N, C-alpha and C positions, 0 to 999 in steps of 0.2 A: 504494500500500500504506500503510495507516494502522496505527499502534500504539495500542492502547487498554489501559486498566487497569480491570478489573471487580472491584468490591469485593463481599464476601459475609460472612455471619456466620462467625466463627472455627470451624474444624472442617469446613467445607463446601468447602474449596478444590478437592479432587479432583473432587467432583461438578460444580462450576462449570467446571473445566477440560474435563471430558468433554462437558458441555453446549455449551460454546463451540466445541469441535471439530466437534460435530454441526451447528452453525449456520454453519460455513464458515471457522473460524479456520485460518490456515496454520501458525502456531506458537503454542504456549502455554508459559508459565512460571509456576510456583506460588510464592507467598510467603504470609506470614501474613495471613489475612483478605482474600486477593485473588489475582487471576490476571492476568498480562500476556498479551496476545494480539495477533496481527497479522492483518489482513484488509482487504478492500475496504470502501468506504463502505456498500455493501449489507449486509456482515456486521455493521457497527456498528448499522445500523437493525434488523436481525434480532435482535441481542443485546438491544436495548432492548425490542423487541416480544415476543420469545419466551423470554427467560431466565426460568426459574421460580425460580432460586436467587440471582441477583445482587441487590445493593442498588442499585448505581450503575454506569453505564458512563461512564468518564472518558476524555477525549482529552488526553493529556499535551502541554503547550505549551512548558514550560521547566523547568529546574532550575538552581539556583545557590546559592552559599554566603551565609549571612546571619550576620554578627557583630553588627551593630547595626541599628536600625530604618531608618536611611538606606539600608543595603544592600538591605533589603526593598523600600523605595519605589523605588529606582533600578533594581533588578532587574526589578520588575514593569513599570516604564515601558519597558524595553527589549524586552518581548514585543511582537511585531507585532499589536497588538490590532485594527488597521484591517482585517486579513484575516478577522477573526472577527465583528466587530460594528461598528455605527455608533452615534452618540449617540442615535439614535431608540430603541434597545433599552434597556430598564431592566435593571439588574444586581443581583445579590445575591452575597455572598462567604461561603462556608463555610470557616472557618479552624480548623485543629486543630494541636495541638502547642505547644511553647514552648522557649525557651532563656534564657540570661542576659539578653538584650536584649529579647526579646519574651515577656513573662511572662503576658500575658492574651490569650486568643483574640479578645476584642472589640477590643483595641488592634491585634492583628495584622490582623484583618479591615479595620479602618479604614485602616491604612497600605496594604493591598492596594488597597482602593477608591480611595484618593488617587492611587496610581500609575496605575491604569487610566484614571480620568477625566482626569488630567493628560496622559497619552499621547494620548487621544482629542481633548482640547482642542488640543494642538499639531498634530495631523494634520487634524482636521475644523474646528477653530475653535468647537467646541461640546462640552458635557459630558453624559454619561449621567446619568439619574436612578437612584436606589436604590429598589428595591421588594423588601422582605424577604419578603413573603408570596407574591407571584405575579410573579416577575421573568421577563423574556424570556430572559435569559442568566444561568446560575448558574455561578460560578467556584469551583473547589475548590482549596484551598491547604493543603498539609501540611508542617509544619516538624518535622524530626527530625534530631538530631545536627548542628545548625547548617546543614542543607541544606533548601532549600525546593523542593517539587515543585508546579508550577502546572498545573492541568488545566481543560479545559472540560467541564462536566457535561452529557453528551448526554442523560441520562435526565430531568433536571429533578427532580421529586419522587422520593423513593426508590421503586424498582421493586416493593418489597413492597406498596405501596399500589395494589392492583388496581382499586379503585373500586367494588367490590361490597359493602363492609362498611358497611351502613346502620345496624346496631345492634351494640352491644358487650355483652360480659359480663366478669366479673372474670378477670384474668390470661389473655387470649387469646393464642394462638400467632400470631406474625407469618406472613403468607401465604407468604413465601419459605421460612421454616423449615418450615412445614407441608408444602410441596411437596417440600423436601429429604427429610423423613422418609418420604414416600410413595415417592420414588425409591430411597432406601436400602432400603425394605421390599420392593422389587421389584414395586410396584403395576402398572407398565406391562405386565410379562409376565403377571401374574395377571389383569388386566383383558382382555388380548388373548385369554386362554384362557377368558373368560367367568366368571371368579371374581367374587365379591361383595366389597363394601367395607362394613364395619360399624364404627361408632364408638358404643360403649355409653355414653359420657359426652361427647356431641358439643359441648356449650357453644354457641358462636355458629356452629358448622358449618363452620369453616375447613378442616379436613381433608377433609370430605365435598365441599365445593365445589372445592377444589384437585384432589381425586381425580376428580371428574366432568369437570373441564376437561381433565385428562390423557387420560381415557378417550375424550373426544369430540374430541381434537386441537384444542383451543381455545387460541390464544395467550393467555397470562395477562394481557397488557396491551392486548388488542384494543379494549377499551372506553375506554381512556384517550384523552382529547381532546387533551392537550398533552404533548409531550416537550421536553426541554431543547434539542434540535437544531432545533426549529421557529424559534427566533430567531437561529440561526447563519447567517452570511452565505454559508457554503459548502453550506448545505442544498440537496439536490437533490429538489425536490418530485415530479418525475416518477418518479424511482427509488423514493422513499418510497411513492408511490401504488401502484406495482407490488408492493412488499413487503407492504403492508397488504392489498391486494386478494387476494393469494394466501392470506393468513391468513383473510380473510373466507370465501373459497371452501372452505378446509379446515374451517372451523367449521361451515358449512352441511352439508357432507358428513358430518361427525362426528355432528351432532345428528340427522341423518336415519337413522343406524344405530340398532340396538337396543343401548342401553348396558347394562352389567351392573347388577345390583341394588346400589343405593347407599342405605344406611339409617343413620339416626342416632337415638339415644335420649338422654334426659336426665331426671332426676327433677325438675328445676326447670322449671316451665312458662314462666317468664320467659325462660330460656335458649332454650327451644324456639321461643318467639315471635321472639326475636332471630335465631335460626337461619333460620326461615322467611322473615323479611324479607331476610336476606342472600342466601339461595338465590334468591329472586325477583329481587333486584337483579342477580344474576349471570345471569339468564335461564335458570335450571336447575330451576325449580319443577316441570317435567314429568318430571324425571329423578332428582331427589333427594328422598327423603321422610324426615321427622323426626317422632317421636312422643314425647309426654311419658310416660316410663315409668322407674321406678327400675331400676337395674342388676340387682338380684336377680330382677326379673320378666322379664328378657330371655329370649327364645326365638328360635331361627332362624326367619325367615319361612317359612311353609308354602304361600303362594299360588303359588309357583313352585319348581321343583326347583333347589336350590343345593348343589352337590357340594363346592366348595372356595372359598376366598376369603382375605381379609385382615381381621382384626380389629385396629384401631389406635386408640389413645387417648392422651391427655395428661392422666392423672389428677392430682389435686392431690398435692403432695409437701411441704407444710409450709413452703414458701419464701414464698409470697405470701398464702396463706390456708389455714386448716385446720391444727390442731396435728398434728404427725407421729405422736405416740402414738395419737391418735384415728383415724388413717388406716390403721392396721395391718389392722383387719377388712375395710376396703374392698379392699385389695390381696389379702388372702386370698380374699375372695369373687370378685374378678376372675379370679384364677388358677383357682379351681374352676369358675367359669362358662365360661371359655375351654375348659378340658379337657372339660367336660360337653357343651357346645353346639356346639363347633367342632372336633371331632377331624379331623386332617388339614389344618387351616388353618394359616396363619401368624399369629402374634400379634406386634404391635409396640407397645412401651411407651416413652414418653418420661418420664424422671424425673431429679431431681438427688439422690435419696436412695437409695443402694445398699441400705441396710437395709430400706427399704420394698419395694424390688424383690425382696429375698430372701423376703418374705412371699408372693410368687406361688407359691413352691415349684416353680419350673420352671428348667430349665437353659438359659441363653441360648446360641444358636448363634453369634450375633455381637453384639459390643458396640462402639458408636461413641461417641467423646467429642465433645461439641459444647457450644455455649452457647445457652441460652434467654435472650436479652438479655445481662445480665451474670452470669447464674447458670450455673456449670459443671454440665453435665448429661450423662446417658448416654442413648443410644438403644439399646434392647435388642430383639433379634429372637429369637423362639422358633418352632421348628417343632413344632406340636402333634401328638402321636402318637395312635393309636387306643387305646381302653380296654385292649386286650389287651397293648399294648407297655409303656406306663407308664415308659418310660426317661427321660422328661423330669424326673420328680420328683426333687428333691434331698432326701434324708433327712439330718438332722443326724447320724444314726448309720448309717454306711456298712455295707453287708452284708459280712461277713467274706469274704476272698478264699479261693480254693482254693489251699492251700499247695503243691500239686503243680504249680501253674502256674509256668512258668519266667518270671522277671522280665525285663522289657525291659532293654536296655543303659542307658537313662536311669535306670530305677528302681534298677539296680545301683549306678550312680554316686552317686545320692542316698543309698542305704543305706550305702555305704562311707563317705560323708562324715559321716553320723550316728555311725557306729562310731568313726571317727577323732576326731571332736570329743569323744565320750564318754571315749575313752582319755586325751585331754589333760586333761579336767576331773576324772577319777575321783579322783585323789589329793587335789585341792582339795576336792571334795565330801565325801570321807570325813573330812578333817581339820577342815573348817569346820562339819560337821554340817548342811549346807544340803540341804533336800529340795525346794526350788522353784528352778529355774534355767533359763536359756536354753541349749538344746542346739544350735540352728541358727538363723541369721538371714540368709537370702538369701545364703549364702556363694557359691553358684553362681547368677548372675543369672537364668538360665532357670528355676530353681526358686525362685520369688519368694514364699517363705513364712517365717514365724518359727515355730519349734517349741520350746515350753516344757514343762518337766516340772513338774507339781504333785503331789508325793508319788507316788501310784500312777496318776495320770492324765496324759494328754498333751493339750496345747492347741495347735492349729495355726491360725495366722492367715495368710490369703492376702493378699499385697500386690498392688498393680497391677503387672502384668508390664512389663518394659522395652518401650518403644515399638517397637523393631525386632522384637519377637516377635509373630507373628500370633495372633489370638484362639484359633483352633483348636489351635495348638501349645501355647498357655498352658493350655488345657483338658486336653490330653494330659499335660502335665507335672504338673498338679494331680492327675490320676487316678493317676499314678505315685507321687506323694507319699502319697495315700490308701492305695495298695497297700502301700507300704513300712511305713507306720505301722501298718496292720492286721496285717501279718505280724510286726512287732516286738512287738505286743501279743498274738500268738498267738490272734487272733480275738476278744479281749476288747474289742470296739469300743465297748461301752457306756461305756468310760472314755476314749474319744478324742473330741475336740470340734473341729470344723472351722468356721472363720468366714472370711468375706470381710472384709478390713479396708481401707477407703478413707478419704480425708481427710473428716473430719466437720465439720458446721457447727452452730452454735447449740447446742441441747440434744441433738443426735442421739447424742452419746456416752453420754447418760443413759438412752437408751431401751431397752426390753426387746427382746431378739432372738427368743426362742423360749420362750414361757411353759410349754409342755407338758414341757420338759426341766428345768425349774427344780429339781425334787426330786432328780434324779440328779446334776445339775451342781453343786449347792451342798454344800460340805463344809468342814471346818476343816483348816488347815495350821499348822505351827509355824515360827517364825523366831527363833532364840535362845530367850529366855524368853517371847516373845509368841506368842499364838494368834490367827489371823485366819480369818475366813470368806471363802472365795473362791467364785465362781460362774463356771463355764467356758462357759456357754451363753446365759444370759439377757441379758447386756449385752455391748457391744462389748469393754470392758475387764473384767478379772477381779476387780477389787477390791484387787489387790496389784501395784504397779509393781515388777517384779523388778529393774530397773536401779538403783532407788533404795535397794537393800538397804544399801550402805555408808553412804549418807547417814543412813538411819535408825539404824544402829549409832553413827554419830558423834553424832547428836542424843541418843541414850541416854547416851553417855559425858559429854556436856556439860550434861545437864539437872539434875543434883543440886542441890536447893535453889533452882531457878530458876522464875520465872513464864513459862510457855511459851505462845506464840501460833502457831496453825497456820492460815494464810490459804489459801483454795482447798484445803481439807483433804481432799477426796475421801472415802475411807472412814476417814480419821484414823489410819492405821497409824503415821505418825510420832508422833502424840500418844500412842499406846499405848507406844511405845518411850520417849518422854520420861517418861511416868508410871512405867514400870518402872525408869527410870534415876534416879528420885527427884525429879522436878519437884514443887514444892509445889502448883502449880495450873496449869490450862491452859484455853485457850479455842480451840475449833476451829470454823471458819466455812466454810460452803459454801452455794450457793444451791439445790442439788438436794435435794429432800425424800428421794429414794431413797437418796442417799449419806449424808445425815445419819442416816437410820434404820439404814443399814448400819453406820455408825460407832458408833451406840449399841449395836448387837449386839456389835461388837468390844470395846467398853468392858465389857460384861457378861461376855464370854468371859474377859477379863483381870482381872475383879473390881476394877474401878476405882471410886473414890468419885465419884459423879456430882455431889456437892456441890462438890468441888474441881476436877473436870474437866468443863467445860461444853461443850455443843454449841449452835450457833446457825445457823439457816437464814436466810441473808441474802446479798445481793449484797456481795461483799467490797469492791468499789470504793466503794459507797455507805457501807458501815460505816466504812471507812478515812477517808473524807472527814469524817464526823461525829466520829470518834475524835480526829483531829488538831485539831479545834476545841476539844475538851474538855481536851486534853493536860495532864496533871499526873502527879505521882508515882504516884498510885493507878491511873492508866490506862496506865502503862508496863509493858513486858515485858522480861525479862532475855534471853530467847532466842526468836527468831522464825524460823519456817520459811515462806518465801514461794516457792511453786511454782505460778505462774499458767499458764494455757493460752497457747499461741502466739497464738491469735486466738479471740475469742468475740463473737458478736452476738446472744446469747440474748435473747429477749423479756423474760426475767426481770431483765435488767440495764438500768440507766438509761442506759448508754453502751456504745459498742463498744470492745473491748480488742484492741489490736495490740501485742504485747509489744515488738517492736523500736522502734516509734514511741513507746510509752507507758512504757517501763521507767524512764526518768529520773524522771518524776513519781511513779510507783508506788514506786520505791525511796526517794525523798526523803520521801514521805508516811509510809512505813513507818518510816524512821529517826527521825521525829518522836516515835514512841511506843516507841522502843527506849531502854532505860535507858542511862545514860552509859557503863557498862562492859559493856553487852550485846553480843550477837552476832546478826547477821542472816544466816541461811543462805538465799541466793537461788539458785534453780534454774529452768531452763526447758529445753524440748526442741526449740527452734528451731535447726536445724542451722547456719544462716547468721547466728546472733545475734552482734552486736558490742557490747560494753559501751561506753557513752558515756564519753568522757574527762572529762566534767563530774562523773560519779560518782567517778572515780578521783581527781579534784582535791579533792572535798569530804570523802571518807572514806578510811579504810584498807581497801583492797580486795585480797583474796587469791584468785586463781583456783586452785581445788582440784579441778578437773574430773578430772584424771588419777588423783587419789587416791580418787575416788569410783566407780571402775570395777572391779568384781570380774572374775576371769578369764573368766567366761561372757559378758562384754560387751567384752572387749578387742578383738574383731574389729570392733566397731562403736563407735568412740570418739566419734562424734557423736550418740550416743543421748540425751545430755543435757549441759547446762553447769551448773557449780556454783561459787559464790563464797562466801567469808566476808567480811562487810562490818562494820566497826566504826567508831565515832566516833573522831576524833583526840582524844588526851588533852589 
């Protein structure tokens, strides 16, 4: 009995465990990005040959503690390498991880190599050669928390490299990720029932090829000439020959059957050419057809009767190519095309952009979290209905419910919590004359939404549900939320706005969500003496951060006679309060054209003098770097509001911003342009933020977070952090 460890992309562990069981594993155990399994040597061979999901199949040899580099060298020497290789076999070491002693993977790999060749020298009187490109034996070493795990890599090259990819296109899916998507989408069952496979944006054809290999029962690595175990001393050639011959027989039987219709389309003729080369390389050119055709021209093939199937694709989502704003029409067209051409089919979409997925106007039956390389992504499954049903379509305006309908117990619980919260806030609302406030913020984890009141409208943002709540249950809870909100408004759902809210990247928080609702969603609200434009549908955020209400009041109180600077100004609501509080001048900076335009409208609403209060569209980090070089009395400010995002890698920025990592430099640069008696108001919304001691050593720092939370945000005291920072006198 052998123990192995199979690695896989993060998020695919359950799929891999199920696959290994089907290949003969006696026991399996899941961990992050991998599965432990036990089985005979034949099982390890089958895993290398047949796994569609795994990256590598590792045979653990040893684990030990490493405090210094000598521990690593000596621990490696103690492994009985003579049982696994001789000096005739060339080696390569894959090393990952670090600790205080082993800080670089190259150094770690070197010490491992030294230990192996020293051990072989002592046993055989000879040393192995190193071959980084094509070794006979590959050693995998992982260092984590001062413990090293040493394994023999039975797979050799990563198993996602099937060998058929003769040509490439931009941002291709890795083969094992493509296979995992097909498995998640239920392609094995669909193909067994004669269903078709269609990819309307097929690129290099990876999904089509993997789908055809599944339908034909072809082992994904059947054409691979070399595995890592071929150089292993314990390799059983006879046993391996039997495993491989069985796969060859199954392949021949599979290709002799009539495979389902497998078609791909792409508007890029170069992509189609690449796809054709890859399909031919995989030996599937008689079974998979691709055609140069734009998505909008797609029609279900009519040369044969196709009653059902799977439409699957990996459309661009603004991560590697294509601006996300420009991709909205593509997603809208894809949703319409799927509903029109493929009623009754299953639709499967891979994307990292939840906003773009929302443009499909379809309700996902299942959502899976996974990673496309390093990109956090979602895999969404939709069951397309007939034209008569139309229950997949998500309307931003929910149809009013029948008020004679008895609410579910869950809906009653949610409704009671809203009433309870309102009773608690009612006195404060009346006394403070607040008309925009948070009524509910995921108080009950299963109802993972935030409910905000904007005068006479209600804005509902859906959070990602807790991991222990199934997607179908989360959908049920969201339906109950909609039901309660609709009843609360007595059917006036034109003033209720529902949004999904997921962690955003780059410029996605700036992007428009639903243009056709812009007119009804945009209106003015008041906050003290200020008037602000809000929009509850078009963008992810509304134009007014409700949790910063006390911060804006404080800025108003401090601004009289001051020169005010607002960095990362968003819609410049803080600047409006500063101006109303008597600031003599202000400068508000943001890199978003949309928000600068919005800020200008807020200035006009509040009759601000644009000669004294200026707006600037620019990357704040770049502007700050230049301002610190010029630094003089004329370029200093008496009051500065610095409220940066937690993380930003926008293409419009010259660098990546990580607020925990970069806050020291950001604050110190800002303090260079703060007047001697000035005040910096520094805020961020990173829940786990920790202020560096170097800031506290250089400046007078006062944490005022608790003072900047009104009663409607007392339930969520990690909504933001806030400090006052001054120069020492």
